[in-house]
BALOBA-1460 file (C-alpha; in Angstrom, 3 decimals):
// residues 365
<rec num="1" residu="m" x="-93.156" y="-1.523" z="113.867"/>
<rec num="2" residu="e" x="-95.108" y="-4.670" z="114.690"/>
<rec num="3" residu="k" x="-93.495" y="-6.776" z="117.411"/>
<rec num="4" residu="a" x="-91.769" y="-9.828" z="115.997"/>
<rec num="5" residu="t" x="-93.027" y="-13.267" z="116.981"/>
<rec num="6" residu="l" x="-91.835" y="-16.803" z="116.351"/>
<rec num="7" residu="n" x="-93.880" y="-19.969" z="116.180"/>
<rec num="8" residu="i" x="-91.823" y="-22.312" z="118.372"/>
<rec num="9" residu="d" x="-92.695" y="-25.946" z="119.035"/>
<rec num="10" residu="e" x="-92.707" y="-25.653" z="122.830"/>
<rec num="11" residu="e" x="-92.908" y="-29.391" z="123.501"/>
<rec num="12" residu="w" x="-89.772" y="-29.947" z="121.402"/>
<rec num="13" residu="a" x="-87.917" y="-27.116" z="123.114"/>
<rec num="14" residu="k" x="-88.753" y="-28.302" z="126.618"/>
<rec num="15" residu="a" x="-88.121" y="-31.975" z="125.924"/>
<rec num="16" residu="k" x="-84.623" y="-31.392" z="124.592"/>
<rec num="17" residu="k" x="-83.250" y="-29.181" z="127.384"/>
<rec num="18" residu="p" x="-80.451" y="-28.892" z="128.076"/>
<rec num="19" residu="f" x="-79.116" y="-29.146" z="124.520"/>
<rec num="20" residu="r" x="-75.593" y="-30.548" z="124.441"/>
<rec num="21" residu="f" x="-73.648" y="-30.185" z="121.203"/>
<rec num="22" residu="f" x="-70.254" y="-31.910" z="121.456"/>
<rec num="23" residu="g" x="-67.869" y="-32.993" z="118.729"/>
<rec num="24" residu="p" x="-64.945" y="-31.769" z="116.633"/>
<rec num="25" residu="c" x="-64.703" y="-28.482" z="114.805"/>
<rec num="26" residu="s" x="-64.217" y="-30.423" z="111.572"/>
<rec num="27" residu="a" x="-64.831" y="-33.956" z="110.387"/>
<rec num="28" residu="e" x="-61.302" y="-34.928" z="109.323"/>
<rec num="29" residu="s" x="-61.467" y="-38.710" z="108.984"/>
<rec num="30" residu="l" x="-63.672" y="-41.620" z="109.995"/>
<rec num="31" residu="i" x="-61.069" y="-42.737" z="112.546"/>
<rec num="32" residu="q" x="-60.932" y="-39.259" z="114.106"/>
<rec num="33" residu="l" x="-64.728" y="-39.111" z="114.369"/>
<rec num="34" residu="k" x="-64.998" y="-42.592" z="115.882"/>
<rec num="35" residu="e" x="-62.304" y="-42.004" z="118.490"/>
<rec num="36" residu="t" x="-63.831" y="-38.676" z="119.466"/>
<rec num="37" residu="a" x="-67.359" y="-40.107" z="119.543"/>
<rec num="38" residu="a" x="-66.233" y="-43.041" z="121.701"/>
<rec num="39" residu="g" x="-64.675" y="-40.636" z="124.204"/>
<rec num="40" residu="i" x="-67.812" y="-38.504" z="124.383"/>
<rec num="41" residu="a" x="-70.173" y="-41.507" z="124.558"/>
<rec num="42" residu="k" x="-68.324" y="-42.738" z="127.653"/>
<rec num="43" residu="y" x="-69.695" y="-39.737" z="129.568"/>
<rec num="44" residu="y" x="-72.586" y="-38.339" z="127.520"/>
<rec num="45" residu="p" x="-74.387" y="-40.982" z="125.455"/>
<rec num="46" residu="e" x="-77.263" y="-38.621" z="124.590"/>
<rec num="47" residu="t" x="-75.029" y="-36.031" z="122.947"/>
<rec num="48" residu="i" x="-75.924" y="-34.146" z="119.777"/>
<rec num="49" residu="f" x="-72.742" y="-34.908" z="117.859"/>
<rec num="50" residu="r" x="-71.567" y="-31.815" z="116.000"/>
<rec num="51" residu="a" x="-68.957" y="-31.731" z="113.223"/>
<rec num="52" residu="g" x="-68.068" y="-29.333" z="110.432"/>
<rec num="53" residu="v" x="-68.459" y="-30.801" z="106.958"/>
<rec num="54" residu="w" x="-67.983" y="-27.613" z="104.955"/>
<rec num="55" residu="k" x="-65.792" y="-25.073" z="106.746"/>
<rec num="56" residu="p" x="-65.987" y="-21.473" z="105.470"/>
<rec num="57" residu="r" x="-62.601" y="-20.056" z="106.466"/>
<rec num="58" residu="t" x="-61.287" y="-16.504" z="106.362"/>
<rec num="59" residu="r" x="-58.247" y="-17.512" z="104.280"/>
<rec num="60" residu="p" x="-58.614" y="-19.899" z="101.284"/>
<rec num="61" residu="n" x="-55.438" y="-21.890" z="101.967"/>
<rec num="62" residu="s" x="-56.596" y="-23.239" z="105.338"/>
<rec num="63" residu="f" x="-58.507" y="-26.491" z="105.833"/>
<rec num="64" residu="e" x="-62.053" y="-25.986" z="104.546"/>
<rec num="65" residu="g" x="-63.558" y="-29.348" z="105.377"/>
<rec num="66" residu="v" x="-63.793" y="-32.688" z="103.640"/>
<rec num="67" residu="g" x="-67.219" y="-32.044" z="102.142"/>
<rec num="68" residu="e" x="-69.755" y="-34.677" z="101.133"/>
<rec num="69" residu="e" x="-67.537" y="-37.634" z="102.038"/>
<rec num="70" residu="a" x="-67.844" y="-36.637" z="105.701"/>
<rec num="71" residu="l" x="-71.612" y="-37.102" z="105.525"/>
<rec num="72" residu="e" x="-71.063" y="-40.839" z="104.975"/>
<rec num="73" residu="w" x="-68.765" y="-40.951" z="108.000"/>
<rec num="74" residu="l" x="-71.368" y="-39.214" z="110.139"/>
<rec num="75" residu="k" x="-73.947" y="-41.818" z="109.113"/>
<rec num="76" residu="e" x="-71.650" y="-44.451" z="110.613"/>
<rec num="77" residu="i" x="-71.235" y="-42.424" z="113.806"/>
<rec num="78" residu="k" x="-75.004" y="-42.158" z="114.163"/>
<rec num="79" residu="q" x="-75.479" y="-45.885" z="113.597"/>
<rec num="80" residu="e" x="-72.674" y="-46.991" z="115.915"/>
<rec num="81" residu="f" x="-73.184" y="-44.564" z="118.823"/>
<rec num="82" residu="g" x="-76.835" y="-43.585" z="118.521"/>
<rec num="83" residu="f" x="-76.036" y="-39.866" z="118.559"/>
<rec num="84" residu="k" x="-78.158" y="-37.253" z="116.851"/>
<rec num="85" residu="i" x="-75.966" y="-35.569" z="114.219"/>
<rec num="86" residu="a" x="-75.703" y="-31.801" z="113.668"/>
<rec num="87" residu="i" x="-73.806" y="-29.922" z="110.971"/>
<rec num="88" residu="e" x="-73.582" y="-26.400" z="109.575"/>
<rec num="89" residu="v" x="-75.095" y="-25.524" z="106.204"/>
<rec num="90" residu="a" x="-74.122" y="-22.330" z="104.411"/>
<rec num="91" residu="n" x="-76.157" y="-22.559" z="101.208"/>
<rec num="92" residu="a" x="-78.982" y="-24.427" z="99.493"/>
<rec num="93" residu="q" x="-76.606" y="-27.046" z="98.061"/>
<rec num="94" residu="h" x="-75.280" y="-27.914" z="101.518"/>
<rec num="95" residu="l" x="-78.851" y="-28.163" z="102.775"/>
<rec num="96" residu="e" x="-79.848" y="-30.563" z="100.014"/>
<rec num="97" residu="k" x="-76.887" y="-32.872" z="100.698"/>
<rec num="98" residu="a" x="-77.495" y="-32.767" z="104.462"/>
<rec num="99" residu="l" x="-81.153" y="-33.714" z="104.090"/>
<rec num="100" residu="e" x="-80.278" y="-36.544" z="101.691"/>
<rec num="101" residu="a" x="-77.795" y="-37.873" z="104.272"/>
<rec num="102" residu="g" x="-80.412" y="-37.891" z="107.052"/>
<rec num="103" residu="i" x="-78.695" y="-35.302" z="109.241"/>
<rec num="104" residu="d" x="-80.807" y="-34.729" z="112.382"/>
<rec num="105" residu="l" x="-80.163" y="-31.052" z="113.183"/>
<rec num="106" residu="l" x="-78.770" y="-28.126" z="111.236"/>
<rec num="107" residu="w" x="-77.215" y="-24.849" z="112.186"/>
<rec num="108" residu="i" x="-76.625" y="-21.708" z="110.173"/>
<rec num="109" residu="g" x="-73.235" y="-20.140" z="110.838"/>
<rec num="110" residu="a" x="-72.313" y="-16.564" z="111.711"/>
<rec num="111" residu="r" x="-70.944" y="-15.802" z="108.249"/>
<rec num="112" residu="t" x="-74.221" y="-16.906" z="106.667"/>
<rec num="113" residu="t" x="-76.495" y="-15.123" z="109.155"/>
<rec num="114" residu="v" x="-75.085" y="-11.758" z="108.040"/>
<rec num="115" residu="n" x="-76.448" y="-12.287" z="104.513"/>
<rec num="116" residu="p" x="-80.276" y="-12.273" z="104.208"/>
<rec num="117" residu="f" x="-80.014" y="-13.571" z="100.629"/>
<rec num="118" residu="s" x="-78.149" y="-16.688" z="101.801"/>
<rec num="119" residu="v" x="-80.529" y="-17.220" z="104.721"/>
<rec num="120" residu="q" x="-83.546" y="-16.870" z="102.449"/>
<rec num="121" residu="a" x="-82.108" y="-19.406" z="99.979"/>
<rec num="122" residu="i" x="-81.753" y="-21.900" z="102.847"/>
<rec num="123" residu="a" x="-85.255" y="-21.036" z="104.106"/>
<rec num="124" residu="d" x="-86.695" y="-21.718" z="100.649"/>
<rec num="125" residu="g" x="-85.021" y="-25.134" z="100.653"/>
<rec num="126" residu="l" x="-86.504" y="-25.918" z="104.082"/>
<rec num="127" residu="k" x="-90.129" y="-25.477" z="103.055"/>
<rec num="128" residu="g" x="-92.001" y="-28.690" z="103.713"/>
<rec num="129" residu="v" x="-89.111" y="-30.106" z="105.766"/>
<rec num="130" residu="d" x="-89.440" y="-31.098" z="109.427"/>
<rec num="131" residu="i" x="-86.005" y="-30.668" z="111.021"/>
<rec num="132" residu="p" x="-84.596" y="-28.623" z="113.932"/>
<rec num="133" residu="v" x="-82.573" y="-25.578" z="112.833"/>
<rec num="134" residu="f" x="-80.352" y="-23.378" z="115.004"/>
<rec num="135" residu="v" x="-79.171" y="-19.951" z="113.904"/>
<rec num="136" residu="k" x="-75.870" y="-18.537" z="115.141"/>
<rec num="137" residu="n" x="-75.565" y="-14.836" z="115.816"/>
<rec num="138" residu="p" x="-74.015" y="-12.735" z="113.036"/>
<rec num="139" residu="i" x="-70.315" y="-11.871" z="113.260"/>
<rec num="140" residu="n" x="-71.033" y="-8.303" z="114.379"/>
<rec num="141" residu="p" x="-73.459" y="-7.379" z="117.207"/>
<rec num="142" residu="d" x="-76.550" y="-6.740" z="115.091"/>
<rec num="143" residu="l" x="-79.685" y="-7.986" z="116.853"/>
<rec num="144" residu="s" x="-81.927" y="-7.206" z="113.866"/>
<rec num="145" residu="l" x="-79.879" y="-9.457" z="111.579"/>
<rec num="146" residu="w" x="-80.037" y="-12.296" z="114.085"/>
<rec num="147" residu="m" x="-83.783" y="-11.884" z="114.557"/>
<rec num="148" residu="g" x="-84.318" y="-11.555" z="110.816"/>
<rec num="149" residu="a" x="-82.544" y="-14.825" z="110.093"/>
<rec num="150" residu="l" x="-84.630" y="-16.616" z="112.720"/>
<rec num="151" residu="e" x="-87.830" y="-15.134" z="111.285"/>
<rec num="152" residu="r" x="-86.940" y="-16.228" z="107.747"/>
<rec num="153" residu="i" x="-86.327" y="-19.825" z="108.840"/>
<rec num="154" residu="n" x="-89.484" y="-19.816" z="110.967"/>
<rec num="155" residu="k" x="-91.602" y="-18.508" z="108.069"/>
<rec num="156" residu="a" x="-90.408" y="-21.480" z="106.018"/>
<rec num="157" residu="g" x="-92.347" y="-23.685" z="108.456"/>
<rec num="158" residu="i" x="-89.521" y="-24.608" z="110.844"/>
<rec num="159" residu="s" x="-90.979" y="-24.542" z="114.359"/>
<rec num="160" residu="q" x="-88.179" y="-26.611" z="115.942"/>
<rec num="161" residu="l" x="-86.063" y="-23.507" z="116.007"/>
<rec num="162" residu="g" x="-83.195" y="-22.377" z="118.214"/>
<rec num="163" residu="a" x="-80.400" y="-19.821" z="118.408"/>
<rec num="164" residu="i" x="-76.691" y="-20.205" z="119.104"/>
<rec num="165" residu="h" x="-74.803" y="-17.449" z="120.885"/>
<rec num="166" residu="r" x="-71.175" y="-17.676" z="119.694"/>
<rec num="167" residu="g" x="-69.993" y="-14.157" z="120.477"/>
<rec num="168" residu="f" x="-69.179" y="-11.197" z="118.245"/>
<rec num="169" residu="h" x="-66.059" y="-9.963" z="116.511"/>
<rec num="170" residu="l" x="-65.193" y="-6.469" z="117.750"/>
<rec num="171" residu="s" x="-62.127" y="-4.302" z="117.273"/>
<rec num="172" residu="d" x="-61.092" y="-5.324" z="120.782"/>
<rec num="173" residu="n" x="-62.283" y="-8.742" z="121.960"/>
<rec num="174" residu="g" x="-60.283" y="-8.654" z="125.164"/>
<rec num="175" residu="p" x="-59.237" y="-12.164" z="126.270"/>
<rec num="176" residu="y" x="-61.908" y="-13.804" z="124.095"/>
<rec num="177" residu="r" x="-61.836" y="-15.024" z="120.523"/>
<rec num="178" residu="n" x="-65.285" y="-13.474" z="120.080"/>
<rec num="179" residu="y" x="-66.573" y="-10.985" z="122.615"/>
<rec num="180" residu="p" x="-69.556" y="-12.516" z="124.490"/>
<rec num="181" residu="y" x="-71.724" y="-9.380" z="124.557"/>
<rec num="182" residu="w" x="-74.119" y="-11.270" z="126.830"/>
<rec num="183" residu="s" x="-76.656" y="-8.445" z="126.823"/>
<rec num="184" residu="l" x="-77.469" y="-9.053" z="123.144"/>
<rec num="185" residu="a" x="-78.328" y="-12.689" z="123.838"/>
<rec num="186" residu="v" x="-80.462" y="-11.526" z="126.761"/>
<rec num="187" residu="q" x="-82.248" y="-9.071" z="124.452"/>
<rec num="188" residu="l" x="-82.949" y="-11.897" z="121.988"/>
<rec num="189" residu="k" x="-84.415" y="-13.980" z="124.817"/>
<rec num="190" residu="a" x="-86.577" y="-11.033" z="125.852"/>
<rec num="191" residu="e" x="-87.888" y="-10.740" z="122.281"/>
<rec num="192" residu="f" x="-88.519" y="-14.490" z="121.943"/>
<rec num="193" residu="p" x="-88.990" y="-16.024" z="125.443"/>
<rec num="194" residu="n" x="-89.805" y="-19.486" z="124.056"/>
<rec num="195" residu="l" x="-86.750" y="-19.632" z="121.786"/>
<rec num="196" residu="p" x="-84.038" y="-22.042" z="123.021"/>
<rec num="197" residu="i" x="-80.613" y="-20.366" z="123.101"/>
<rec num="198" residu="v" x="-77.446" y="-22.453" z="123.209"/>
<rec num="199" residu="c" x="-74.048" y="-21.003" z="124.087"/>
<rec num="200" residu="d" x="-71.120" y="-21.894" z="121.816"/>
<rec num="201" residu="a" x="-68.517" y="-21.647" z="124.558"/>
<rec num="202" residu="s" x="-65.674" y="-22.706" z="122.263"/>
<rec num="203" residu="h" x="-66.042" y="-19.877" z="119.748"/>
<rec num="204" residu="i" x="-66.465" y="-17.288" z="122.477"/>
<rec num="205" residu="s" x="-63.482" y="-18.538" z="124.466"/>
<rec num="206" residu="g" x="-60.978" y="-19.377" z="121.757"/>
<rec num="207" residu="k" x="-58.905" y="-21.289" z="124.317"/>
<rec num="208" residu="p" x="-59.619" y="-24.077" z="126.819"/>
<rec num="209" residu="s" x="-58.853" y="-21.987" z="129.905"/>
<rec num="210" residu="l" x="-61.862" y="-19.709" z="129.324"/>
<rec num="211" residu="i" x="-64.403" y="-22.424" z="128.485"/>
<rec num="212" residu="p" x="-65.358" y="-23.211" z="132.125"/>
<rec num="213" residu="q" x="-65.986" y="-19.527" z="132.915"/>
<rec num="214" residu="v" x="-67.977" y="-18.907" z="129.732"/>
<rec num="215" residu="s" x="-70.016" y="-22.094" z="130.182"/>
<rec num="216" residu="q" x="-70.906" y="-21.202" z="133.766"/>
<rec num="217" residu="k" x="-71.928" y="-17.694" z="132.703"/>
<rec num="218" residu="a" x="-74.224" y="-19.224" z="130.076"/>
<rec num="219" residu="y" x="-75.846" y="-21.388" z="132.733"/>
<rec num="220" residu="d" x="-76.127" y="-18.424" z="135.103"/>
<rec num="221" residu="l" x="-78.059" y="-16.601" z="132.369"/>
<rec num="222" residu="d" x="-80.369" y="-19.626" z="132.059"/>
<rec num="223" residu="m" x="-79.327" y="-20.511" z="128.530"/>
<rec num="224" residu="d" x="-80.802" y="-23.724" z="127.239"/>
<rec num="225" residu="g" x="-77.673" y="-25.635" z="126.387"/>
<rec num="226" residu="i" x="-74.003" y="-25.639" z="125.546"/>
<rec num="227" residu="m" x="-71.874" y="-26.280" z="122.455"/>
<rec num="228" residu="i" x="-68.251" y="-27.276" z="123.072"/>
<rec num="229" residu="e" x="-65.851" y="-28.440" z="120.385"/>
<rec num="230" residu="t" x="-64.360" y="-31.779" z="121.386"/>
<rec num="231" residu="h" x="-61.546" y="-33.699" z="119.667"/>
<rec num="232" residu="h" x="-59.790" y="-36.889" z="120.748"/>
<rec num="233" residu="n" x="-56.421" y="-35.204" z="119.976"/>
<rec num="234" residu="p" x="-56.813" y="-31.395" z="119.721"/>
<rec num="235" residu="t" x="-53.124" y="-30.762" z="118.997"/>
<rec num="236" residu="a" x="-53.514" y="-32.690" z="115.724"/>
<rec num="237" residu="a" x="-56.783" y="-30.996" z="114.705"/>
<rec num="238" residu="l" x="-56.886" y="-29.481" z="111.218"/>
<rec num="239" residu="s" x="-58.966" y="-26.493" z="112.323"/>
<rec num="240" residu="d" x="-59.367" y="-24.515" z="115.567"/>
<rec num="241" residu="k" x="-56.955" y="-26.767" z="117.474"/>
<rec num="242" residu="e" x="-56.440" y="-24.008" z="120.072"/>
<rec num="243" residu="q" x="-60.013" y="-24.149" z="121.381"/>
<rec num="244" residu="q" x="-60.947" y="-27.831" z="121.357"/>
<rec num="245" residu="l" x="-61.107" y="-30.069" z="124.432"/>
<rec num="246" residu="t" x="-60.523" y="-33.781" z="124.777"/>
<rec num="247" residu="p" x="-63.548" y="-35.807" z="125.953"/>
<rec num="248" residu="e" x="-61.897" y="-36.082" z="129.376"/>
<rec num="249" residu="q" x="-61.406" y="-32.300" z="129.591"/>
<rec num="250" residu="l" x="-65.001" y="-31.806" z="128.489"/>
<rec num="251" residu="h" x="-66.216" y="-34.063" z="131.297"/>
<rec num="252" residu="d" x="-64.070" y="-32.197" z="133.820"/>
<rec num="253" residu="v" x="-65.593" y="-28.868" z="132.758"/>
<rec num="254" residu="l" x="-69.197" y="-30.073" z="132.813"/>
<rec num="255" residu="t" x="-68.991" y="-31.815" z="136.183"/>
<rec num="256" residu="k" x="-67.956" y="-28.512" z="137.775"/>
<rec num="257" residu="l" x="-70.753" y="-26.425" z="136.263"/>
<rec num="258" residu="i" x="-73.574" y="-25.425" z="138.583"/>
<rec num="259" residu="r" x="-77.067" y="-25.347" z="137.090"/>
<rec num="260" residu="k" x="-79.046" y="-22.941" z="139.255"/>
<rec num="261" residu="k" x="-82.810" y="-22.846" z="139.756"/>
<rec num="262" residu="k" x="-84.971" y="-20.219" z="138.067"/>
<rec num="263" residu="s" x="-86.723" y="-19.474" z="141.324"/>
<rec num="264" residu="s" x="-87.262" y="-20.702" z="144.860"/>
<rec num="265" residu="p" x="-90.467" y="-21.926" z="146.538"/>
<rec num="266" residu="n" x="-89.311" y="-20.149" z="149.698"/>
<rec num="267" residu="k" x="-91.938" y="-17.485" z="150.515"/>
<rec num="268" residu="e" x="-89.469" y="-15.246" z="152.337"/>
<rec num="269" residu="f" x="-87.167" y="-15.331" z="149.315"/>
<rec num="270" residu="k" x="-89.992" y="-14.273" z="147.002"/>
<rec num="271" residu="n" x="-91.083" y="-11.452" z="149.309"/>
<rec num="272" residu="q" x="-87.558" y="-10.107" z="149.705"/>
<rec num="273" residu="l" x="-86.926" y="-10.394" z="145.973"/>
<rec num="274" residu="e" x="-90.078" y="-8.409" z="145.251"/>
<rec num="275" residu="i" x="-88.989" y="-5.679" z="147.681"/>
<rec num="276" residu="l" x="-85.597" y="-5.413" z="145.990"/>
<rec num="277" residu="r" x="-87.159" y="-5.385" z="142.520"/>
<rec num="278" residu="t" x="-89.464" y="-2.567" z="143.587"/>
<rec num="279" residu="k" x="-86.390" y="-0.612" z="144.671"/>
<rec num="280" residu="i" x="-84.769" y="-1.287" z="141.298"/>
<rec num="281" residu="d" x="-87.896" y="-0.006" z="139.519"/>
<rec num="282" residu="k" x="-87.805" y="3.205" z="141.589"/>
<rec num="283" residu="v" x="-84.125" y="3.775" z="140.804"/>
<rec num="284" residu="d" x="-84.795" y="3.130" z="137.108"/>
<rec num="285" residu="d" x="-87.574" y="5.736" z="137.131"/>
<rec num="286" residu="d" x="-85.232" y="8.230" z="138.805"/>
<rec num="287" residu="l" x="-82.526" y="7.477" z="136.251"/>
<rec num="288" residu="m" x="-84.889" y="8.171" z="133.369"/>
<rec num="289" residu="d" x="-85.938" y="11.462" z="134.952"/>
<rec num="290" residu="l" x="-82.307" y="12.524" z="135.437"/>
<rec num="291" residu="i" x="-81.354" y="11.557" z="131.885"/>
<rec num="292" residu="a" x="-84.297" y="13.595" z="130.567"/>
<rec num="293" residu="v" x="-83.084" y="16.582" z="132.623"/>
<rec num="294" residu="r" x="-79.570" y="16.152" z="131.211"/>
<rec num="295" residu="m" x="-80.875" y="16.028" z="127.636"/>
<rec num="296" residu="n" x="-82.898" y="19.195" z="128.192"/>
<rec num="297" residu="i" x="-79.717" y="20.958" z="129.328"/>
<rec num="298" residu="a" x="-77.927" y="19.590" z="126.252"/>
<rec num="299" residu="k" x="-80.622" y="21.179" z="124.063"/>
<rec num="300" residu="q" x="-80.093" y="24.515" z="125.820"/>
<rec num="301" residu="i" x="-76.359" y="24.223" z="125.128"/>
<rec num="302" residu="g" x="-77.223" y="23.458" z="121.513"/>
<rec num="303" residu="v" x="-79.159" y="26.727" z="121.254"/>
<rec num="304" residu="y" x="-76.189" y="28.746" z="122.568"/>
<rec num="305" residu="k" x="-73.818" y="26.969" z="120.184"/>
<rec num="306" residu="k" x="-76.121" y="27.684" z="117.258"/>
<rec num="307" residu="n" x="-76.518" y="31.349" z="118.175"/>
<rec num="308" residu="n" x="-72.754" y="31.741" z="118.432"/>
<rec num="309" residu="k" x="-71.955" y="29.555" z="115.387"/>
<rec num="310" residu="v" x="-69.979" y="27.045" z="117.466"/>
<rec num="311" residu="t" x="-69.487" y="23.398" z="116.490"/>
<rec num="312" residu="i" x="-71.535" y="20.751" z="118.294"/>
<rec num="313" residu="l" x="-68.643" y="18.443" z="119.163"/>
<rec num="314" residu="q" x="-66.240" y="19.913" z="121.704"/>
<rec num="315" residu="i" x="-63.662" y="17.177" z="122.082"/>
<rec num="316" residu="e" x="-61.760" y="18.732" z="125.001"/>
<rec num="317" residu="r" x="-64.970" y="19.089" z="126.981"/>
<rec num="318" residu="w" x="-65.839" y="15.467" z="126.215"/>
<rec num="319" residu="k" x="-62.441" y="14.335" z="127.479"/>
<rec num="320" residu="q" x="-62.978" y="16.309" z="130.703"/>
<rec num="321" residu="i" x="-66.363" y="14.653" z="131.249"/>
<rec num="322" residu="m" x="-64.963" y="11.164" z="130.708"/>
<rec num="323" residu="e" x="-61.969" y="11.704" z="132.980"/>
<rec num="324" residu="r" x="-64.256" y="12.917" z="135.739"/>
<rec num="325" residu="v" x="-66.931" y="10.201" z="135.454"/>
<rec num="326" residu="l" x="-64.345" y="7.421" z="135.139"/>
<rec num="327" residu="k" x="-62.605" y="8.611" z="138.282"/>
<rec num="328" residu="n" x="-65.867" y="8.895" z="140.203"/>
<rec num="329" residu="g" x="-67.210" y="5.641" z="138.817"/>
<rec num="330" residu="k" x="-64.147" y="3.653" z="139.821"/>
<rec num="331" residu="a" x="-64.401" y="5.072" z="143.333"/>
<rec num="332" residu="l" x="-67.981" y="3.760" z="143.387"/>
<rec num="333" residu="d" x="-66.839" y="0.275" z="142.252"/>
<rec num="334" residu="l" x="-68.244" y="0.615" z="138.722"/>
<rec num="335" residu="g" x="-66.404" y="-1.042" z="135.829"/>
<rec num="336" residu="e" x="-64.588" y="1.131" z="133.291"/>
<rec num="337" residu="e" x="-66.162" y="-0.718" z="130.359"/>
<rec num="338" residu="f" x="-69.622" y="-0.167" z="131.847"/>
<rec num="339" residu="i" x="-69.021" y="3.566" z="132.380"/>
<rec num="340" residu="n" x="-67.707" y="3.983" z="128.842"/>
<rec num="341" residu="a" x="-70.734" y="2.228" z="127.388"/>
<rec num="342" residu="i" x="-73.211" y="4.323" z="129.402"/>
<rec num="343" residu="y" x="-71.584" y="7.678" z="128.727"/>
<rec num="344" residu="n" x="-70.908" y="7.033" z="125.061"/>
<rec num="345" residu="a" x="-74.633" y="6.341" z="124.666"/>
<rec num="346" residu="i" x="-75.523" y="9.502" z="126.625"/>
<rec num="347" residu="h" x="-73.069" y="11.560" z="124.567"/>
<rec num="348" residu="e" x="-74.484" y="10.185" z="121.319"/>
<rec num="349" residu="e" x="-77.998" y="11.186" z="122.374"/>
<rec num="350" residu="s" x="-76.761" y="14.650" z="123.439"/>
<rec num="351" residu="i" x="-75.174" y="15.127" z="119.999"/>
<rec num="352" residu="r" x="-78.445" y="14.070" z="118.389"/>
<rec num="353" residu="k" x="-80.418" y="16.587" z="120.448"/>
<rec num="354" residu="q" x="-77.991" y="19.408" z="119.632"/>
<rec num="355" residu="t" x="-78.023" y="18.461" z="115.948"/>
<rec num="356" residu="q" x="-81.813" y="18.840" z="115.975"/>
<rec num="357" residu="v" x="-81.363" y="22.345" z="117.359"/>
<rec num="358" residu="q" x="-78.693" y="23.236" z="114.784"/>
<rec num="359" residu="n" x="-80.972" y="22.013" z="111.981"/>
<rec num="360" residu="g" x="-83.916" y="23.988" z="113.297"/>
<rec num="361" residu="d" x="-85.888" y="20.886" z="114.275"/>
<rec num="362" residu="s" x="-86.091" y="21.942" z="117.901"/>
<rec num="363" residu="e" x="-85.705" y="25.708" z="118.345"/>
<rec num="364" residu="n" x="-86.938" y="25.770" z="121.925"/>
<rec num="365" residu="p" x="-84.792" y="24.147" z="124.640"/>
């Protein structure tokens, strides 16, 4: 498969860093927007003011946004405070209304990203339009869907393009509202190095206490900006009241974040870093060799199982392996989640190898 590429306006991406999207989950009233905007402007006058106009909710009886009327309110916010305005669009009709209202930036939400038909309809409406567009990750951890949505928007002629990492909904999200799955965002950055990626700390965290930690992690991974839902009175918010900060709380979080350098001009640092990276490369090579040896043994086991008409999956044996590696791994200060992820992947590949043998695709171990 041909490697995917995106045509990104590099001058735009560099000039705007770091991107700061602050504002309420939903536009509820003109008074609410003005009070929130005034609080944010006190600390961050160059904010990209975000607000939900149409709110696709899981249940139909919850607040789903004011709709078009909110676009008129946002015009007033832009005029009074000088903010750039950003909203979510979920279909071609939303896009048309947003463009008519002079909205400055758009984002495509997680529920829309999962549907290529919806993304393509928005992309078709963007042809000939010059406006920045950010694409949130899909609800589930599917890198191809995320990349595909970005490619569709880019092919429509949008070169002021960015991504928003808002976490993923898993069966177990731990303490988060949406599990961060940082490695997927890192993979996206590896695929598209020039693509700005903003972290939606509010949707990952789901509660104010986690926002500082998530925001710092985003900065540590050299993400290009932050999105934090901000409301002048979160307890009265009509949507996502549990995760919104006041402007004062927002300022407290941001003043404590540490933005680290990408590198250091120190020659000794660079030399030592190169030595350590060389060691990492050697260990990686050894790991690949050992995994290949393990898979070859798995194929041999597959031959014996086939010859003796034994099933591939031996659940008791798998339990024994996991008990042993978890015990050893913990003793070596390795995280349980990490060990599970590694060995589930190894087990899946072992099953695939043995299935090949059972099907006659690989008779020789």
